[in-house]
C-alpha positions as CSV (number, residue, x, y, z in Angstrom):
1,M,-4.0,-1.9,20.7
2,N,-0.7,-1.9,18.5
3,D,1.6,-1.6,21.3
4,G,3.1,-4.9,20.6
5,F,3.6,-8.0,22.9
6,A,6.3,-10.3,24.1
7,I,7.2,-13.9,23.6
8,G,9.6,-14.4,26.4
9,H,12.2,-11.8,25.9
10,V,11.6,-11.2,22.3
11,R,9.3,-8.2,21.8
12,I,7.0,-8.5,18.8
13,H,5.6,-5.2,17.0
14,P,3.2,-4.9,15.5
15,R,0.8,-7.9,16.7
16,T,1.1,-9.9,13.3
17,V,2.8,-13.1,12.6
18,L,3.5,-14.8,9.3
19,A,2.3,-18.5,9.4
20,P,4.8,-21.3,8.4
21,L,3.8,-22.4,5.1
22,A,5.5,-25.4,3.5
23,G,7.2,-24.7,0.3
24,I,6.3,-21.0,0.5
25,T,8.0,-19.4,3.6
26,S,11.5,-19.2,2.5
27,L,14.0,-16.3,2.8
28,P,12.7,-14.2,-0.1
29,F,9.1,-14.5,0.8
30,R,9.9,-13.8,4.5
31,Q,11.7,-10.7,3.5
32,M,8.9,-9.4,1.4
33,M,6.4,-9.9,4.4
34,K,8.6,-8.4,6.7
35,D,9.1,-5.4,4.3
36,K,5.3,-4.9,4.3
37,G,5.3,-4.6,8.4
38,C,5.0,-8.2,9.6
39,G,5.8,-8.3,13.2
40,L,7.2,-11.7,13.4
41,V,8.2,-14.3,10.1
42,T,8.4,-18.0,10.5
43,T,10.1,-20.4,8.2
44,E,8.8,-23.5,6.6
45,M,8.1,-26.4,8.5
46,I,11.5,-28.0,9.1
47,S,12.1,-31.8,9.9
48,A,14.1,-32.3,12.8
49,R,15.3,-35.5,11.4
50,A,16.4,-34.2,8.4
51,L,18.4,-31.4,10.2
52,M,20.2,-34.3,12.5
53,Y,21.3,-35.6,9.2
54,E,22.3,-32.5,7.8
55,S,20.2,-32.6,4.7
56,E,21.5,-29.9,2.3
57,K,18.1,-28.9,1.1
58,T,17.1,-28.4,5.0
59,V,19.9,-26.6,5.9
60,K,19.3,-24.2,3.0
61,M,15.9,-23.5,4.3
62,L,17.4,-22.2,7.6
63,E,19.2,-19.4,5.9
64,R,18.4,-16.0,7.1
65,T,19.3,-12.3,7.2
66,D,19.3,-9.6,10.2
67,S,16.8,-7.7,8.4
68,E,14.2,-10.5,8.9
69,R,14.7,-10.6,12.7
70,P,12.8,-11.6,14.9
71,L,12.7,-15.0,13.3
72,A,11.1,-18.2,14.4
73,V,11.8,-21.4,13.1
74,Q,9.2,-24.0,13.1
75,L,10.1,-27.8,13.7
76,F,8.4,-31.0,13.5
77,G,9.0,-34.5,14.8
78,E,7.9,-37.0,17.3
79,D,11.1,-38.1,19.1
80,P,12.1,-35.8,22.1
81,A,15.9,-36.4,21.9
82,V,16.0,-35.8,18.1
83,M,13.7,-32.4,18.6
84,A,16.0,-31.3,21.4
85,D,19.0,-31.7,19.1
86,A,17.2,-30.0,16.3
87,A,16.1,-27.1,18.4
88,A,19.7,-26.4,19.6
89,R,21.2,-26.6,16.2
90,V,18.8,-24.0,14.9
91,Q,19.3,-21.8,18.2
92,D,22.9,-21.8,17.3
93,M,22.4,-21.0,13.9
94,G,20.7,-17.7,15.1
95,A,16.9,-18.5,15.5
96,D,15.3,-15.9,17.8
97,L,12.5,-18.4,18.6
98,V,11.6,-22.0,18.1
99,D,8.1,-23.2,17.1
100,I,7.1,-26.7,17.5
101,N,4.3,-27.9,15.0
102,F,1.4,-29.7,16.9
103,G,-0.9,-28.8,14.0
104,C,-0.1,-30.5,10.6
105,S,-2.7,-32.9,9.6
106,V,-0.9,-33.9,6.4
107,R,-1.0,-37.7,6.3
108,K,2.6,-38.5,5.7
109,V,3.4,-36.4,8.8
110,V,0.8,-37.8,11.1
111,K,1.5,-41.3,10.4
112,T,5.0,-40.7,11.9
113,G,3.6,-39.5,14.9
114,A,4.3,-35.7,14.5
115,G,2.2,-32.6,13.8
116,V,-1.4,-33.0,15.0
117,A,-0.8,-36.6,16.1
118,L,1.0,-35.2,19.2
119,M,-2.2,-34.1,20.4
120,R,-3.3,-37.7,20.8
121,D,-0.6,-38.4,22.9
122,P,-0.1,-36.0,25.7
123,Q,2.6,-38.2,27.5
124,R,4.9,-37.9,24.4
125,A,3.9,-34.4,23.9
126,E,5.1,-33.6,27.5
127,Q,8.3,-35.5,27.0
128,L,9.1,-33.5,23.9
129,L,8.3,-30.3,25.0
130,M,10.4,-30.9,28.3
131,A,13.6,-32.1,26.3
132,V,13.3,-29.3,23.8
133,R,12.8,-26.6,26.6
134,K,16.0,-27.8,28.4
135,A,17.9,-27.5,25.1
136,L,16.9,-23.8,24.5
137,H,17.7,-20.3,26.3
138,I,15.5,-18.6,23.4
139,P,11.8,-18.7,23.6
140,L,9.9,-21.8,22.8
141,T,6.4,-21.8,21.2
142,I,3.9,-24.5,19.9
143,K,1.3,-24.2,17.0
144,M,-1.6,-26.4,17.3
145,R,-5.3,-27.2,16.1
146,S,-8.3,-27.7,18.2
147,G,-7.3,-31.5,18.1
148,W,-9.3,-34.5,16.8
149,E,-12.8,-33.2,18.2
150,P,-14.6,-29.9,17.7
151,A,-15.0,-29.1,21.4
152,G,-11.4,-28.3,21.7
153,H,-10.7,-30.3,24.9
154,Q,-7.5,-31.9,23.6
155,A,-6.1,-28.3,22.8
156,F,-6.7,-27.2,26.2
157,H,-5.2,-30.0,27.7
158,I,-2.1,-29.8,25.5
159,A,-2.1,-26.1,26.3
160,E,-2.0,-26.9,30.0
161,I,0.9,-29.2,29.4
162,A,2.7,-26.5,27.4
163,E,2.6,-24.0,30.0
164,H,3.9,-26.5,32.6
165,C,6.7,-27.3,30.4
166,G,7.8,-23.7,30.1
167,V,6.6,-23.0,26.5
168,D,6.5,-19.2,26.1
169,A,3.4,-18.7,23.7
170,I,0.9,-20.8,22.0
171,T,-0.7,-20.3,18.3
172,Y,-4.1,-21.7,18.1
173,H,-5.9,-22.6,15.0
174,P,-9.4,-23.9,15.9
175,R,-10.1,-26.5,13.4
176,T,-10.0,-30.1,14.0
177,A,-7.5,-32.5,12.2
178,Q,-10.3,-33.7,10.0
179,Q,-11.2,-30.2,9.0
180,R,-7.8,-29.4,7.5
181,F,-9.0,-26.2,5.9
182,G,-12.5,-26.6,5.4
183,G,-15.5,-25.3,7.4
184,R,-14.9,-22.4,9.6
185,A,-12.2,-21.7,12.5
186,D,-14.2,-21.6,15.8
187,R,-13.1,-18.2,17.1
188,S,-14.9,-18.9,20.5
189,L,-12.4,-21.6,21.3
190,I,-9.4,-19.1,21.0
191,R,-11.2,-16.7,23.4
192,E,-11.7,-19.8,25.9
193,L,-8.1,-21.0,25.4
194,K,-7.1,-17.3,26.4
195,N,-9.1,-17.5,29.5
196,R,-7.5,-20.9,30.5
197,I,-3.9,-20.1,30.5
198,S,-1.4,-17.0,31.2
199,L,0.6,-17.5,28.1
200,P,0.3,-15.3,25.2
201,V,-2.2,-16.6,22.6
202,I,-1.7,-16.0,18.9
203,G,-5.1,-16.4,16.8
204,N,-5.1,-18.3,13.5
205,G,-7.5,-19.0,10.9
206,D,-9.8,-17.6,8.2
207,I,-8.1,-14.0,8.3
208,S,-8.7,-12.8,4.8
209,S,-8.3,-8.9,5.4
210,A,-7.0,-6.4,8.0
211,E,-10.4,-6.0,9.4
212,D,-10.6,-9.8,10.1
213,A,-7.4,-9.7,11.8
214,V,-8.5,-6.8,14.0
215,A,-11.9,-8.3,14.6
216,M,-10.1,-11.6,15.8
217,I,-8.0,-9.8,18.5
218,R,-11.1,-7.7,19.6
219,E,-13.4,-10.9,19.7
220,T,-11.1,-13.2,21.5
221,G,-8.7,-11.2,23.4
222,C,-5.9,-12.8,21.7
223,D,-2.4,-11.3,21.7
224,A,-1.7,-11.5,18.1
225,V,-2.8,-12.9,14.8
226,M,-1.1,-15.5,12.5
227,I,-1.8,-14.7,8.7
228,G,-0.8,-17.4,6.2
229,R,-3.0,-17.9,2.8
230,A,-4.2,-14.3,2.7
231,A,-0.6,-13.0,2.9
232,M,0.4,-15.3,0.0
233,A,-1.9,-13.1,-2.2
234,Y,-1.9,-9.7,-0.6
235,P,1.2,-9.0,1.6
236,E,-0.1,-5.5,2.3
237,I,-2.5,-7.1,4.7
238,F,0.2,-6.8,7.4
239,R,0.8,-3.1,6.8
240,E,-3.0,-2.5,6.6
241,T,-3.6,-4.6,9.8
242,A,-1.1,-2.4,11.7
243,C,-2.7,1.0,10.5
244,L,-6.0,-0.4,11.9
245,L,-4.5,-1.6,15.2
246,D,-3.0,2.0,15.5
247,G,-6.5,3.4,15.0
248,K,-5.3,4.9,11.6
249,P,-7.3,4.5,8.3
250,K,-5.7,2.1,5.5
251,T,-3.4,3.7,3.3
252,P,-5.0,3.8,-0.5
253,F,-4.4,0.8,-2.7
254,S,-1.4,1.4,-5.1
255,I,-0.8,-0.8,-8.3
256,E,2.7,0.8,-8.7
257,E,3.8,-0.2,-5.2
258,H,2.2,-3.6,-5.5
259,F,4.3,-4.3,-8.8
260,F,7.4,-2.9,-7.3
261,M,7.1,-5.2,-4.6
262,I,6.5,-8.2,-7.2
263,E,9.5,-7.2,-9.1
264,A,11.7,-7.1,-6.2
265,F,10.3,-10.4,-5.1
266,V,11.4,-12.0,-8.7
267,E,14.7,-10.7,-8.3
268,S,15.5,-12.2,-4.7
269,L,13.8,-15.5,-5.5
270,V,15.8,-16.0,-8.6
271,A,19.1,-15.1,-6.6
272,Y,18.2,-17.4,-3.7
273,H,17.2,-20.6,-5.7
274,G,19.0,-19.9,-9.0
275,E,17.3,-19.1,-12.4
276,D,16.0,-22.5,-13.5
277,I,14.4,-23.3,-10.0
278,G,13.4,-19.8,-9.5
279,T,11.6,-19.4,-12.6
280,M,9.6,-22.6,-12.0
281,L,8.9,-21.4,-8.5
282,L,7.6,-18.2,-9.8
283,R,5.0,-19.6,-12.0
284,S,2.9,-20.3,-9.2
285,R,4.1,-17.7,-6.8
286,L,3.1,-14.9,-9.0
287,C,-0.2,-16.6,-9.7
288,F,-1.0,-15.7,-6.0
289,L,0.4,-12.4,-6.1
290,V,-2.0,-11.1,-9.0
291,K,-5.2,-13.0,-7.5
292,G,-8.1,-10.8,-7.7
293,L,-6.6,-8.3,-10.1
294,R,-8.4,-7.5,-13.5
295,G,-6.8,-9.7,-16.1
296,A,-5.2,-11.9,-13.7
297,V,-6.5,-15.1,-15.6
298,S,-4.6,-14.1,-18.8
299,F,-1.5,-13.2,-17.1
300,R,-1.5,-16.6,-15.3
301,K,-1.8,-18.5,-18.7
302,Q,1.3,-16.5,-19.8
303,L,3.3,-17.5,-17.0
304,S,3.0,-21.0,-17.8
305,N,5.5,-20.6,-20.7
306,I,8.1,-18.6,-19.3
307,T,11.6,-19.8,-19.0
308,S,13.9,-17.0,-17.5
309,K,14.0,-14.3,-15.2
310,K,14.0,-11.7,-18.2
311,E,10.7,-12.9,-19.6
312,I,9.0,-12.9,-16.2
313,L,10.0,-9.2,-15.7
314,E,8.8,-8.3,-19.1
315,Q,5.5,-10.0,-18.5
316,V,5.1,-8.5,-15.0
317,R,5.9,-5.1,-16.3
318,D,3.5,-5.4,-19.3
319,Y,0.7,-6.6,-16.9
320,R,1.5,-3.5,-14.8
321,D,1.5,-1.3,-17.5
322,S,-1.8,-2.4,-18.9
323,L,-3.3,-2.0,-15.6
324,L,-2.1,1.7,-15.3
325,A,-3.5,2.4,-18.6
326,E,-7.2,1.5,-17.8
327,T,-9.5,4.3,-16.9
328,L,-11.8,3.2,-14.2
329,P,-14.6,4.8,-12.4
330,D,-13.2,6.3,-9.0
331,D,-15.4,3.9,-7.2
332,V,-13.9,0.8,-8.8
333,N,-11.1,-0.9,-7.1
334,P,-8.9,-2.9,-9.8
335,W,-8.3,-5.4,-6.8
336,C,-11.7,-6.4,-6.0
337,T,-13.3,-7.0,-9.4
338,T,-13.6,-10.5,-10.9
339,P,-10.2,-11.6,-12.4
């Protein structure tokens, strides 16, 4: 099951994709996920219009390294010409794939006609995809929701348009625009979409463990899974998913390995953003990375007062040492207890 799959000419192995997460999937975070075995990493959602105006902040979001390849860049916007220009720019900057956002339900995005709003305007969606496809020689993908009604009819229609326009793969999060992240993703819609089109389909939504990821592939026939929120707390989900797809048992949990990863992330995030911004961002990022560990509440409170990389690393190492010093019964996993 884990022989990989292809999006256009780009081979993805294993069958796992990092979701684009606004404010999260910057270069240091993507590299951490790649180190944990993610098959394809994706940038934050990037405004095509901001890129056209060469916004310094937006251009920085496109910084990359060869070690994280293949890399997908996700763009959002509603104007076909602007989107085509942005797609050509990111292609020239070294992107391996371009993804178009058809799923963002944030109000300020939707009111511009971008994100999930495109699913209510098939004609504009087709014009946009045709324009972007003509501007690219690398693979083009889209990420969408089920639309504005739960039956998924809008998603199926957009998928047919995408296939006609030369899109190379579709990521499907089967929730409506109104649901946001509430309720449950309807996996039966992923299976139905896979049966309707010949393109690779990447399933997304409610994957909280490696077992969930494998179950989605088996239940729906999708070609790969996209993981977002779960990876923010437990990057090892990518390595564990690859193990299960290979028919191998998951490797044992390791406090030392996890905290080695955290320290490396602290160093890389501060190097990327600078100490002031990096320290501020780490207050929230590290809260996710210790979620579910014993004593996490106390550690999170301590993070609110940190002002330097040195302080962060001291807190991280003290917390690690306290966990390693605990004597727990063999059947108690420190990750699964109440924080």
